[in-house]
N, CA, C and O atoms as a GROMACS GRO file, in nm:
protein
  540
    1MET      N    1  -0.476   1.579  -2.271
    1MET     CA    2  -0.376   1.527  -2.182
    1MET      C    3  -0.446   1.452  -2.068
    1MET      O    4  -0.548   1.498  -2.016
    2THR      N    5  -0.391   1.339  -2.030
    2THR     CA    6  -0.445   1.259  -1.921
    2THR      C    7  -0.393   1.310  -1.787
    2THR      O    8  -0.275   1.344  -1.774
    3ALA      N    9  -0.481   1.315  -1.690
    3ALA     CA   10  -0.440   1.359  -1.556
    3ALA      C   11  -0.343   1.258  -1.496
    3ALA      O   12  -0.357   1.138  -1.518
    4PRO      N   13  -0.246   1.305  -1.420
    4PRO     CA   14  -0.152   1.212  -1.358
    4PRO      C   15  -0.222   1.125  -1.254
    4PRO      O   16  -0.321   1.166  -1.194
    5LYS      N   17  -0.169   1.007  -1.234
    5LYS     CA   18  -0.221   0.916  -1.133
    5LYS      C   19  -0.143   0.935  -1.003
    5LYS      O   20  -0.029   0.980  -1.004
    6LEU      N   21  -0.206   0.901  -0.894
    6LEU     CA   22  -0.150   0.928  -0.763
    6LEU      C   23  -0.147   0.800  -0.679
    6LEU      O   24  -0.245   0.726  -0.676
    7TYR      N   25  -0.036   0.776  -0.611
    7TYR     CA   26  -0.016   0.663  -0.520
    7TYR      C   27  -0.026   0.720  -0.379
    7TYR      O   28   0.063   0.795  -0.337
    8LEU      N   29  -0.131   0.686  -0.307
    8LEU     CA   30  -0.154   0.742  -0.174
    8LEU      C   31  -0.109   0.648  -0.063
    8LEU      O   32  -0.120   0.526  -0.075
    9LEU      N   33  -0.057   0.706   0.043
    9LEU     CA   34  -0.024   0.632   0.165
    9LEU      C   35  -0.114   0.684   0.276
    9LEU      O   36  -0.134   0.804   0.290
   10THR      N   37  -0.169   0.592   0.356
   10THR     CA   38  -0.252   0.636   0.468
   10THR      C   39  -0.163   0.693   0.578
   10THR      O   40  -0.042   0.672   0.581
   11ASN      N   41  -0.228   0.767   0.667
   11ASN     CA   42  -0.157   0.818   0.785
   11ASN      C   43  -0.219   0.755   0.909
   11ASN      O   44  -0.288   0.654   0.899
   12ASP      N   45  -0.196   0.814   1.023
   12ASP     CA   46  -0.245   0.758   1.149
   12ASP      C   47  -0.365   0.832   1.206
   12ASP      O   48  -0.392   0.824   1.326
   13ASP      N   49  -0.439   0.904   1.121
   13ASP     CA   50  -0.563   0.966   1.166
   13ASP      C   51  -0.658   0.859   1.217
   13ASP      O   52  -0.645   0.742   1.182
   14ASP      N   53  -0.755   0.901   1.301
   14ASP     CA   54  -0.855   0.803   1.343
   14ASP      C   55  -0.928   0.755   1.217
   14ASP      O   56  -0.933   0.825   1.116
   15ILE      N   57  -0.983   0.636   1.223
   15ILE     CA   58  -1.034   0.569   1.105
   15ILE      C   59  -1.144   0.648   1.035
   15ILE      O   60  -1.154   0.643   0.912
   16HIS      N   61  -1.227   0.720   1.109
   16HIS     CA   62  -1.336   0.794   1.046
   16HIS      C   63  -1.284   0.916   0.971
   16HIS      O   64  -1.327   0.944   0.859
   17THR      N   65  -1.190   0.988   1.032
   17THR     CA   66  -1.127   1.102   0.964
   17THR      C   67  -1.053   1.054   0.840
   17THR      O   68  -1.064   1.115   0.733
   18LEU      N   69  -0.977   0.946   0.854
   18LEU     CA   70  -0.902   0.892   0.742
   18LEU      C   71  -0.995   0.848   0.629
   18LEU      O   72  -0.968   0.877   0.512
   19SER      N   73  -1.102   0.779   0.662
   19SER     CA   74  -1.197   0.733   0.560
   19SER      C   75  -1.257   0.851   0.484
   19SER      O   76  -1.271   0.846   0.362
   20ASP      N   77  -1.292   0.957   0.556
   20ASP     CA   78  -1.346   1.077   0.490
   20ASP      C   79  -1.244   1.138   0.395
   20ASP      O   80  -1.278   1.174   0.282
   21LYS      N   81  -1.119   1.150   0.439
   21LYS     CA   82  -1.014   1.206   0.354
   21LYS      C   83  -0.991   1.119   0.231
   21LYS      O   84  -0.978   1.170   0.120
   22LEU      N   85  -0.988   0.987   0.250
   22LEU     CA   86  -0.966   0.897   0.137
   22LEU      C   87  -1.080   0.905   0.037
   22LEU      O   88  -1.058   0.907  -0.084
   23GLU      N   89  -1.202   0.909   0.087
   23GLU     CA   90  -1.317   0.916  -0.004
   23GLU      C   91  -1.309   1.043  -0.090
   23GLU      O   92  -1.337   1.039  -0.209
   24ARG      N   93  -1.272   1.155  -0.028
   24ARG     CA   94  -1.258   1.279  -0.107
   24ARG      C   95  -1.148   1.265  -0.211
   24ARG      O   96  -1.163   1.309  -0.325
   25ALA      N   97  -1.037   1.203  -0.173
   25ALA     CA   98  -0.926   1.182  -0.268
   25ALA      C   99  -0.969   1.087  -0.379
   25ALA      O  100  -0.940   1.112  -0.496
   26PHE      N  101  -1.036   0.978  -0.344
   26PHE     CA  102  -1.079   0.880  -0.444
   26PHE      C  103  -1.179   0.941  -0.541
   26PHE      O  104  -1.180   0.906  -0.659
   27ASP      N  105  -1.263   1.033  -0.491
   27ASP     CA  106  -1.362   1.099  -0.577
   27ASP      C  107  -1.297   1.179  -0.690
   27ASP      O  108  -1.362   1.206  -0.791
   28THR      N  109  -1.171   1.217  -0.675
   28THR     CA  110  -1.104   1.294  -0.780
   28THR      C  111  -1.076   1.210  -0.904
   28THR      O  112  -1.060   1.264  -1.013
   29GLY      N  113  -1.068   1.078  -0.887
   29GLY     CA  114  -1.041   0.990  -0.999
   29GLY      C  115  -0.895   0.977  -1.038
   29GLY      O  116  -0.865   0.914  -1.139
   30VAL      N  117  -0.804   1.036  -0.962
   30VAL     CA  118  -0.662   1.029  -1.000
   30VAL      C  119  -0.581   0.931  -0.914
   30VAL      O  120  -0.463   0.909  -0.942
   31VAL      N  121  -0.642   0.872  -0.813
   31VAL     CA  122  -0.569   0.778  -0.728
   31VAL      C  123  -0.565   0.642  -0.796
   31VAL      O  124  -0.668   0.588  -0.835
   32SER      N  125  -0.444   0.586  -0.810
   32SER     CA  126  -0.431   0.457  -0.878
   32SER      C  127  -0.386   0.345  -0.785
   32SER      O  128  -0.391   0.228  -0.824
   33LEU      N  129  -0.341   0.377  -0.662
   33LEU     CA  130  -0.296   0.274  -0.568
   33LEU      C  131  -0.302   0.332  -0.427
   33LEU      O  132  -0.266   0.448  -0.405
   34LEU      N  133  -0.347   0.251  -0.331
   34LEU     CA  134  -0.351   0.291  -0.191
   34LEU      C  135  -0.260   0.200  -0.110
   34LEU      O  136  -0.273   0.078  -0.116
   35GLN      N  137  -0.169   0.260  -0.035
   35GLN     CA  138  -0.086   0.184   0.058
   35GLN      C  139  -0.139   0.207   0.199
   35GLN      O  140  -0.143   0.320   0.248
   36ILE      N  141  -0.181   0.099   0.263
   36ILE     CA  142  -0.228   0.107   0.401
   36ILE      C  143  -0.106   0.098   0.491
   36ILE      O  144  -0.044  -0.008   0.507
   37ARG      N  145  -0.073   0.212   0.549
   37ARG     CA  146   0.051   0.226   0.627
   37ARG      C  147   0.017   0.297   0.758
   37ARG      O  148   0.035   0.418   0.771
   38ARG      N  149  -0.032   0.221   0.852
   38ARG     CA  150  -0.075   0.275   0.981
   38ARG      C  151   0.035   0.250   1.083
   38ARG      O  152   0.019   0.169   1.174
   39GLN      N  153   0.146   0.319   1.068
   39GLN     CA  154   0.268   0.294   1.145
   39GLN      C  155   0.247   0.304   1.297
   39GLN      O  156   0.283   0.212   1.370
   40GLN      N  157   0.189   0.414   1.343
   40GLN     CA  158   0.175   0.435   1.488
   40GLN      C  159   0.056   0.359   1.544
   40GLN      O  160   0.068   0.296   1.650
   41THR      N  161  -0.056   0.363   1.476
   41THR     CA  162  -0.177   0.302   1.530
   41THR      C  163  -0.172   0.150   1.526
   41THR      O  164  -0.239   0.086   1.607
   42ALA      N  165  -0.096   0.091   1.436
   42ALA     CA  166  -0.090  -0.055   1.426
   42ALA      C  167  -0.034  -0.117   1.554
   42ALA      O  168  -0.067  -0.231   1.586
   43HIS      N  169   0.048  -0.044   1.628
   43HIS     CA  170   0.107  -0.097   1.750
   43HIS      C  171   0.012  -0.082   1.870
   43HIS      O  172   0.029  -0.149   1.972
   44VAL      N  173  -0.086   0.006   1.857
   44VAL     CA  174  -0.179   0.033   1.965
   44VAL      C  175  -0.298  -0.062   1.960
   44VAL      O  176  -0.350  -0.103   2.063
   45PHE      N  177  -0.341  -0.095   1.839
   45PHE     CA  178  -0.462  -0.175   1.820
   45PHE      C  179  -0.443  -0.319   1.863
   45PHE      O  180  -0.334  -0.376   1.857
   46ASP      N  181  -0.554  -0.375   1.907
   46ASP     CA  182  -0.559  -0.519   1.920
   46ASP      C  183  -0.580  -0.575   1.779
   46ASP      O  184  -0.616  -0.501   1.688
   47LEU      N  185  -0.559  -0.703   1.762
   47LEU     CA  186  -0.568  -0.764   1.629
   47LEU      C  187  -0.706  -0.748   1.566
   47LEU      O  188  -0.717  -0.728   1.445
   48ILE      N  189  -0.810  -0.757   1.647
   48ILE     CA  190  -0.946  -0.744   1.592
   48ILE      C  191  -0.965  -0.607   1.531
   48ILE      O  192  -1.016  -0.595   1.420
   49THR      N  193  -0.924  -0.502   1.602
   49THR     CA  194  -0.937  -0.366   1.550
   49THR      C  195  -0.851  -0.346   1.426
   49THR      O  196  -0.895  -0.284   1.330
   50LEU      N  197  -0.730  -0.399   1.428
   50LEU     CA  198  -0.641  -0.389   1.312
   50LEU      C  199  -0.707  -0.451   1.188
   50LEU      O  200  -0.706  -0.392   1.081
   51TYR      N  201  -0.763  -0.570   1.204
   51TYR     CA  202  -0.829  -0.637   1.092
   51TYR      C  203  -0.955  -0.563   1.048
   51TYR      O  204  -0.981  -0.551   0.928
   52GLN      N  205  -1.034  -0.513   1.144
   52GLN     CA  206  -1.156  -0.441   1.109
   52GLN      C  207  -1.125  -0.313   1.031
   52GLN      O  208  -1.189  -0.284   0.930
   53GLU      N  209  -1.027  -0.238   1.078
   53GLU     CA  210  -0.993  -0.113   1.010
   53GLU      C  211  -0.931  -0.139   0.873
   53GLU      O  212  -0.958  -0.067   0.778
   54THR      N  213  -0.849  -0.242   0.864
   54THR     CA  214  -0.791  -0.277   0.734
   54THR      C  215  -0.901  -0.316   0.637
   54THR      O  216  -0.899  -0.273   0.521
   55GLU      N  217  -0.995  -0.396   0.683
   55GLU     CA  218  -1.107  -0.436   0.597
   55GLU      C  219  -1.188  -0.315   0.552
   55GLU      O  220  -1.231  -0.308   0.436
   56MET      N  221  -1.209  -0.220   0.642
   56MET     CA  222  -1.284  -0.099   0.609
   56MET      C  223  -1.212  -0.018   0.500
   56MET      O  224  -1.276   0.029   0.406
   57LEU      N  225  -1.081  -0.003   0.512
   57LEU     CA  226  -1.004   0.075   0.413
   57LEU      C  227  -0.999   0.003   0.278
   57LEU      O  228  -1.009   0.068   0.174
   58ILE      N  229  -0.983  -0.128   0.280
   58ILE     CA  230  -0.981  -0.205   0.155
   58ILE      C  231  -1.117  -0.196   0.086
   58ILE      O  232  -1.124  -0.179  -0.036
   59SER      N  233  -1.225  -0.208   0.163
   59SER     CA  234  -1.360  -0.199   0.106
   59SER      C  235  -1.384  -0.063   0.042
   59SER      O  236  -1.444  -0.054  -0.065
   60LEU      N  237  -1.336   0.041   0.107
   60LEU     CA  238  -1.351   0.176   0.051
   60LEU      C  239  -1.274   0.187  -0.080
   60LEU      O  240  -1.327   0.241  -0.178
   61ALA      N  241  -1.152   0.138  -0.084
   61ALA     CA  242  -1.073   0.142  -0.207
   61ALA      C  243  -1.138   0.057  -0.316
   61ALA      O  244  -1.141   0.096  -0.433
   62ASP      N  245  -1.190  -0.060  -0.279
   62ASP     CA  246  -1.257  -0.148  -0.376
   62ASP      C  247  -1.377  -0.080  -0.441
   62ASP      O  248  -1.404  -0.100  -0.559
   63LYS      N  249  -1.447   0.001  -0.364
   63LYS     CA  250  -1.563   0.074  -0.415
   63LYS      C  251  -1.524   0.162  -0.535
   63LYS      O  252  -1.606   0.188  -0.623
   64TYR      N  253  -1.399   0.206  -0.536
   64TYR     CA  254  -1.348   0.292  -0.644
   64TYR      C  255  -1.255   0.216  -0.739
   64TYR      O  256  -1.188   0.277  -0.822
   65ASP      N  257  -1.250   0.085  -0.726
   65ASP     CA  258  -1.161   0.001  -0.809
   65ASP      C  259  -1.014   0.040  -0.795
   65ASP      O  260  -0.940   0.039  -0.893
   66ILE      N  261  -0.975   0.075  -0.674
   66ILE     CA  262  -0.836   0.113  -0.646
   66ILE      C  263  -0.769  -0.003  -0.573
   66ILE      O  264  -0.812  -0.040  -0.464
   67PRO      N  265  -0.663  -0.060  -0.631
   67PRO     CA  266  -0.592  -0.168  -0.563
   67PRO      C  267  -0.521  -0.116  -0.438
   67PRO      O  268  -0.483   0.000  -0.430
   68THR      N  269  -0.504  -0.207  -0.343
   68THR     CA  270  -0.436  -0.170  -0.218
   68THR      C  271  -0.314  -0.257  -0.196
   68THR      O  272  -0.306  -0.371  -0.242
   69VAL      N  273  -0.219  -0.201  -0.124
   69VAL     CA  274  -0.104  -0.275  -0.073
   69VAL      C  275  -0.097  -0.247   0.076
   69VAL      O  276  -0.123  -0.136   0.122
   70ILE      N  277  -0.060  -0.350   0.151
   70ILE     CA  278  -0.043  -0.338   0.295
   70ILE      C  279   0.106  -0.317   0.320
   70ILE      O  280   0.191  -0.384   0.261
   71ASN      N  281   0.138  -0.224   0.409
   71ASN     CA  282   0.277  -0.197   0.441
   71ASN      C  283   0.334  -0.305   0.532
   71ASN      O  284   0.289  -0.320   0.646
   72GLU      N  285   0.433  -0.380   0.483
   72GLU     CA  286   0.518  -0.468   0.564
   72GLU      C  287   0.447  -0.578   0.643
   72GLU      O  288   0.507  -0.633   0.734
   73ASN      N  289   0.323  -0.612   0.612
   73ASN     CA  290   0.253  -0.715   0.689
   73ASN      C  291   0.202  -0.822   0.594
   73ASN      O  292   0.089  -0.816   0.545
   74LEU      N  293   0.287  -0.921   0.568
   74LEU     CA  294   0.254  -1.028   0.475
   74LEU      C  295   0.131  -1.106   0.519
   74LEU      O  296   0.048  -1.144   0.436
   75GLU      N  297   0.119  -1.131   0.648
   75GLU     CA  298   0.003  -1.206   0.700
   75GLU      C  299  -0.128  -1.133   0.669
   75GLU      O  300  -0.224  -1.195   0.625
   76LEU      N  301  -0.130  -1.003   0.692
   76LEU     CA  302  -0.249  -0.922   0.666
   76LEU      C  303  -0.278  -0.918   0.516
   76LEU      O  304  -0.394  -0.932   0.474
   77ALA      N  305  -0.176  -0.898   0.435
   77ALA     CA  306  -0.194  -0.894   0.289
   77ALA      C  307  -0.247  -1.028   0.238
   77ALA      O  308  -0.336  -1.030   0.153
   78SER      N  309  -0.194  -1.136   0.289
   78SER     CA  310  -0.239  -1.269   0.248
   78SER      C  311  -0.384  -1.293   0.290
   78SER      O  312  -0.464  -1.347   0.213
   79HIS      N  313  -0.418  -1.253   0.411
   79HIS     CA  314  -0.554  -1.272   0.462
   79HIS      C  315  -0.657  -1.198   0.375
   79HIS      O  316  -0.763  -1.253   0.345
   80PHE      N  317  -0.624  -1.074   0.335
   80PHE     CA  318  -0.718  -0.994   0.258
   80PHE      C  319  -0.698  -1.006   0.107
   80PHE      O  320  -0.765  -0.939   0.030
   81ASN      N  321  -0.605  -1.092   0.065
   81ASN     CA  322  -0.577  -1.111  -0.077
   81ASN      C  323  -0.549  -0.978  -0.146
   81ASN      O  324  -0.605  -0.946  -0.251
   82THR      N  325  -0.461  -0.902  -0.083
   82THR     CA  326  -0.424  -0.771  -0.136
   82THR      C  327  -0.273  -0.767  -0.155
   82THR      O  328  -0.203  -0.863  -0.124
   83GLY      N  329  -0.223  -0.656  -0.206
   83GLY     CA  330  -0.081  -0.643  -0.232
   83GLY      C  331  -0.002  -0.612  -0.107
   83GLY      O  332  -0.057  -0.597   0.002
   84LEU      N  333   0.130  -0.603  -0.126
   84LEU     CA  334   0.222  -0.582  -0.014
   84LEU      C  335   0.329  -0.482  -0.056
   84LEU      O  336   0.383  -0.489  -0.166
   85HIS      N  337   0.359  -0.388   0.035
   85HIS     CA  338   0.471  -0.296   0.014
   85HIS      C  339   0.580  -0.332   0.113
   85HIS      O  340   0.556  -0.342   0.233
   86LEU      N  341   0.700  -0.352   0.061
   86LEU     CA  342   0.814  -0.392   0.143
   86LEU      C  343   0.912  -0.276   0.157
   86LEU      O  344   0.940  -0.205   0.060
   87SER      N  345   0.964  -0.258   0.277
   87SER     CA  346   1.070  -0.159   0.295
   87SER      C  347   1.186  -0.218   0.372
   87SER      O  348   1.291  -0.155   0.385
   88GLY      N  349   1.168  -0.336   0.424
   88GLY     CA  350   1.272  -0.401   0.503
   88GLY      C  351   1.347  -0.506   0.426
   88GLY      O  352   1.381  -0.487   0.309
   89THR      N  353   1.373  -0.616   0.491
   89THR     CA  354   1.460  -0.718   0.434
   89THR      C  355   1.387  -0.832   0.364
   89THR      O  356   1.452  -0.915   0.299
   90MET      N  357   1.255  -0.839   0.374
   90MET     CA  358   1.184  -0.949   0.308
   90MET      C  359   1.206  -0.944   0.157
   90MET      O  360   1.205  -0.836   0.097
   91SER      N  361   1.224  -1.058   0.099
   91SER     CA  362   1.247  -1.070  -0.044
   91SER      C  363   1.118  -1.047  -0.123
   91SER      O  364   1.013  -1.101  -0.088
   92VAL      N  365   1.127  -0.968  -0.227
   92VAL     CA  366   1.014  -0.950  -0.318
   92VAL      C  367   0.974  -1.085  -0.377
   92VAL      O  368   0.855  -1.115  -0.390
   93ARG      N  369   1.072  -1.166  -0.412
   93ARG     CA  370   1.046  -1.297  -0.471
   93ARG      C  371   0.961  -1.384  -0.378
   93ARG      O  372   0.865  -1.448  -0.422
   94VAL      N  373   0.996  -1.386  -0.250
   94VAL     CA  374   0.920  -1.466  -0.152
   94VAL      C  375   0.777  -1.412  -0.139
   94VAL      O  376   0.681  -1.489  -0.140
   95ALA      N  377   0.764  -1.281  -0.127
   95ALA     CA  378   0.630  -1.221  -0.117
   95ALA      C  379   0.548  -1.254  -0.241
   95ALA      O  380   0.429  -1.285  -0.230
   96ARG      N  381   0.608  -1.246  -0.358
   96ARG     CA  382   0.539  -1.274  -0.484
   96ARG      C  383   0.495  -1.420  -0.488
   96ARG      O  384   0.384  -1.451  -0.532
   97GLU      N  385   0.582  -1.511  -0.443
   97GLU     CA  386   0.546  -1.654  -0.442
   97GLU      C  387   0.426  -1.679  -0.351
   97GLU      O  388   0.340  -1.761  -0.384
   98ILE      N  389   0.420  -1.612  -0.239
   98ILE     CA  390   0.311  -1.632  -0.144
   98ILE      C  391   0.182  -1.565  -0.191
   98ILE      O  392   0.075  -1.624  -0.183
   99LEU      N  393   0.192  -1.442  -0.241
   99LEU     CA  394   0.073  -1.365  -0.277
   99LEU      C  395   0.025  -1.389  -0.420
   99LEU      O  396  -0.092  -1.366  -0.450
  100GLY      N  397   0.114  -1.435  -0.507
  100GLY     CA  398   0.075  -1.461  -0.645
  100GLY      C  399   0.090  -1.338  -0.734
  100GLY      O  400   0.133  -1.232  -0.689
  101ASP      N  401   0.055  -1.357  -0.860
  101ASP     CA  402   0.072  -1.252  -0.960
  101ASP      C  403  -0.045  -1.155  -0.969
  101ASP      O  404  -0.036  -1.055  -1.041
  102GLY      N  405  -0.154  -1.182  -0.900
  102GLY     CA  406  -0.274  -1.100  -0.914
  102GLY      C  407  -0.278  -0.974  -0.831
  102GLY      O  408  -0.376  -0.900  -0.836
  103VAL      N  409  -0.173  -0.948  -0.754
  103VAL     CA  410  -0.169  -0.829  -0.668
  103VAL      C  411  -0.036  -0.757  -0.687
  103VAL      O  412   0.061  -0.813  -0.737
  104HIS      N  413  -0.033  -0.631  -0.645
  104HIS     CA  414   0.091  -0.553  -0.650
  104HIS      C  415   0.184  -0.594  -0.535
  104HIS      O  416   0.139  -0.614  -0.422
  105VAL      N  417   0.310  -0.608  -0.566
  105VAL     CA  418   0.414  -0.620  -0.464
  105VAL      C  419   0.518  -0.515  -0.499
  105VAL      O  420   0.576  -0.516  -0.608
  106GLY      N  421   0.540  -0.423  -0.405
  106GLY     CA  422   0.635  -0.314  -0.430
  106GLY      C  423   0.739  -0.305  -0.322
  106GLY      O  424   0.728  -0.368  -0.217
  107ARG      N  425   0.841  -0.226  -0.349
  107ARG     CA  426   0.952  -0.212  -0.255
  107ARG      C  427   0.995  -0.066  -0.248
  107ARG      O  428   0.999   0.004  -0.350
  108SER      N  429   1.027  -0.021  -0.127
  108SER     CA  430   1.093   0.108  -0.109
  108SER      C  431   1.238   0.092  -0.151
  108SER      O  432   1.307   0.002  -0.104
  109CYS      N  433   1.283   0.178  -0.240
  109CYS     CA  434   1.420   0.167  -0.293
  109CYS      C  435   1.510   0.280  -0.246
  109CYS      O  436   1.630   0.279  -0.274
  110HIS      N  437   1.455   0.377  -0.174
  110HIS     CA  438   1.533   0.483  -0.110
  110HIS      C  439   1.628   0.555  -0.206
  110HIS      O  440   1.740   0.591  -0.168
  111GLY      N  441   1.584   0.574  -0.328
  111GLY     CA  442   1.666   0.644  -0.426
  111GLY      C  443   1.778   0.561  -0.486
  111GLY      O  444   1.860   0.614  -0.561
  112ASP      N  445   1.783   0.433  -0.456
  112ASP     CA  446   1.890   0.344  -0.501
  112ASP      C  447   1.846   0.269  -0.628
  112ASP      O  448   1.763   0.178  -0.621
  113VAL      N  449   1.901   0.307  -0.741
  113VAL     CA  450   1.863   0.247  -0.869
  113VAL      C  451   1.896   0.098  -0.873
  113VAL      O  452   1.820   0.020  -0.930
  114ALA      N  453   2.007   0.057  -0.813
  114ALA     CA  454   2.043  -0.085  -0.810
  114ALA      C  455   1.939  -0.166  -0.732
  114ALA      O  456   1.902  -0.276  -0.773
  115LEU      N  457   1.892  -0.112  -0.621
  115LEU     CA  458   1.788  -0.179  -0.542
  115LEU      C  459   1.658  -0.187  -0.622
  115LEU      O  460   1.587  -0.288  -0.616
  116PHE      N  461   1.627  -0.082  -0.696
  116PHE     CA  462   1.508  -0.080  -0.782
  116PHE      C  463   1.518  -0.190  -0.888
  116PHE      O  464   1.423  -0.265  -0.910
  117ARG      N  465   1.632  -0.199  -0.953
  117ARG     CA  466   1.651  -0.302  -1.058
  117ARG      C  467   1.639  -0.442  -1.000
  117ARG      O  468   1.578  -0.530  -1.061
  118GLU      N  469   1.696  -0.464  -0.883
  118GLU     CA  470   1.688  -0.595  -0.819
  118GLU      C  471   1.543  -0.628  -0.782
  118GLU      O  472   1.498  -0.741  -0.801
  119ALA      N  473   1.471  -0.530  -0.730
  119ALA     CA  474   1.330  -0.552  -0.696
  119ALA      C  475   1.249  -0.589  -0.819
  119ALA      O  476   1.166  -0.680  -0.814
  120LYS      N  477   1.273  -0.520  -0.930
  120LYS     CA  478   1.202  -0.551  -1.055
  120LYS      C  479   1.238  -0.691  -1.103
  120LYS      O  480   1.152  -0.765  -1.150
  121LYS      N  481   1.366  -0.728  -1.091
  121LYS     CA  482   1.411  -0.861  -1.132
  121LYS      C  483   1.341  -0.970  -1.050
  121LYS      O  484   1.311  -1.078  -1.102
  122GLN      N  485   1.315  -0.941  -0.924
  122GLN     CA  486   1.248  -1.037  -0.835
  122GLN      C  487   1.096  -1.039  -0.852
  122GLN      O  488   1.028  -1.122  -0.791
  123GLY      N  489   1.043  -0.949  -0.934
  123GLY     CA  490   0.899  -0.952  -0.960
  123GLY      C  491   0.819  -0.839  -0.900
  123GLY      O  492   0.696  -0.848  -0.892
  124ALA      N  493   0.885  -0.731  -0.857
  124ALA     CA  494   0.811  -0.618  -0.800
  124ALA      C  495   0.727  -0.550  -0.907
  124ALA      O  496   0.768  -0.538  -1.022
  125SER      N  497   0.608  -0.506  -0.868
  125SER     CA  498   0.520  -0.430  -0.956
  125SER      C  499   0.568  -0.287  -0.971
  125SER      O  500   0.549  -0.224  -1.075
  126TYR      N  501   0.632  -0.237  -0.866
  126TYR     CA  502   0.680  -0.099  -0.866
  126TYR      C  503   0.792  -0.086  -0.763
  126TYR      O  504   0.810  -0.172  -0.677
  127GLY      N  505   0.865   0.022  -0.774
  127GLY     CA  506   0.964   0.058  -0.675
  127GLY      C  507   0.941   0.203  -0.635
  127GLY      O  508   0.932   0.290  -0.722
  128ALA      N  509   0.932   0.229  -0.507
  128ALA     CA  510   0.915   0.366  -0.458
  128ALA      C  511   1.055   0.422  -0.432
  128ALA      O  512   1.129   0.371  -0.349
  129MET      N  513   1.089   0.528  -0.505
  129MET     CA  514   1.225   0.581  -0.496
  129MET      C  515   1.244   0.678  -0.380
  129MET      O  516   1.332   0.657  -0.298
  130GLU      N  517   1.166   0.780  -0.371
  130GLU     CA  518   1.174   0.880  -0.264
  130GLU      C  519   1.042   0.953  -0.258
  130GLU      O  520   0.965   0.952  -0.354
  131ARG      N  521   1.017   1.014  -0.146
  131ARG     CA  522   0.895   1.095  -0.136
  131ARG      C  523   0.920   1.232  -0.198
  131ARG      O  524   1.034   1.279  -0.203
  132CYS      N  525   0.815   1.293  -0.244
  132CYS     CA  526   0.822   1.429  -0.299
  132CYS      C  527   0.746   1.520  -0.205
  132CYS      O  528   0.633   1.491  -0.166
  133LEU      N  529   0.806   1.630  -0.169
  133LEU     CA  530   0.741   1.726  -0.083
  133LEU      C  531   0.715   1.853  -0.162
  133LEU      O  532   0.804   1.905  -0.228
  134ALA      N  533   0.592   1.902  -0.154
  134ALA     CA  534   0.557   2.025  -0.224
  134ALA      C  535   0.542   2.137  -0.122
  134ALA      O  536   0.497   2.116  -0.010
  135ARG      N  537   0.581   2.254  -0.163
  135ARG     CA  538   0.567   2.371  -0.074
  135ARG      C  539   0.467   2.466  -0.132
  135ARG      O  540   0.440   2.571  -0.073
   0.00000   0.00000   0.00000
């Protein structure tokens, strides 16, 4: 039996703590996609720090051949030639036209099957339905 694959989302830990955690997770061999989602820290950083930390996380994922998607920042995704995860109103079709077919473009679907189908029709690589919490 093949081990399940895992789609990881980053948190707002400081970059060194986060990098250590990601490296341990990547070493397991089950991570298949990384979403860079620095919700709180992205508003605190200056642009230089945001770009440096994003580059650091992408480089770490690249070392393990793990594709990345950037949360909700088309400019950053385009700059780093990486994928994009959408949860707002931006069209998957528009993101796909800008980023091309060589990267993942996904959408949060919030458990809505109709939204998932529409995202797939527009060219989404995946749809995130809901988070799973384990106890």
